[in-house]
N, C-alpha and C positions, 0 to 999 in steps of 0.2 A: 366853428364847425361842430356839428352834432357828433357825439361818440358813436362809432359803428357798433360796438359791443356794449351791452348793458353792464358787463363786468367793469368797464371804466367808471361807470356811475357808482357801482357798489364799492369799488376800491377807493373812490373819492371819500366816502363816508367811513369806511372801516379799514383802510389800508394801514399797513404796519404790523408790527409784532404783537402789540399789547391790546389794541381795541377789540379784536375778536374774543380774547380771553376775558376782558372786562365785561363784555356783553354776555358771555357764558355765565359769569358769576352773578350778574344783575338780572338775568333772565328769570331766575327762580324767586328772588326776593330783593327788596330794597337793602342797600348795604351802606354802612358808614365808611368813611375814608380809611380809618385804621383797619377795619375788617378787610377791605379790598387790598390794602398793603400786605396783610398777612396771607391772603388767598393767592395773590399773584406773585409767585416765587420769582425773585430776581429783578423786579421792577424797582427803580429808585423813586424816592418821594417826589423829586422834581419831575420826572417823566410821568408818574401817575397823575400829578396835578395837571400837567399839560394835556395828557390824553383825556382826562375827565372834562377839562375845559372845552376841548374840541368836540367831544360827544354832546355836551350841553349846548354848545353853539350851533351844532347841526340838528338839534331837536331830537336826538336819539336817547338822551338821558336828561332827567330834570334834577336840579340840585335844590334841596330844601334845607335852609338854615333855620334852626329852631330858636335862634336868638337867646340861647341859654349860656350860663356860666357853670361849668366849663363849656366851651363851644361844642355844639353837636350839629353835624351836617350829615344829611342822608342823600344818597343817590338812588334814583328809581328809573327804571327803563320806561320809555314812552310807548304808545301803541306803534309809532313809526319804528322805534328801536326793536320792539317785539317782532315786527315783520322782518327786519333785517336779521335778528337772531334766528328766526325760523328758517330763513334762507341759508344761513351758515350751518344749520344742523346736518344736512347731508355731507358736508365737508368734514364735520366732526365724526360722523359715522364712518366715513371712508378712512379717516385717520385711525380710528379704533380698530377697524377691520384689517388694516395694514401695519399695525404696530409691530415693531421689532425690538428686541432687547437693546438697551442703550449702547452697550459695547459694540454690538453688531451694527447698529446704525452709524456709529462713528467710523467703523471700518468701511462701510459702504460710501459714506460721504467723503472720507479722507483716506483713500487707498495708499 
């Protein structure tokens, strides 16, 4: 059965906590694995590997192995991925406009 809402389709590609953040960091420039690990605070190496594999599998990101020693791999967002990143931008803008101090947010979420 066809999804009723296009959000179902979008979440299929970018659902979860980490993929939108990875797209945010890849939107501006290609990044190496270690760089992404440093930029995405709190993500484990195992989860980062899996999330990048999923993004590559769905054609959102490309992986370029330079076949060098030491190993150098770079991830680049595709045109398809750029279109998804642009679709997420209004959500990012909304979050920035509605940002509250961390302590206050904790009180709101966990009264």
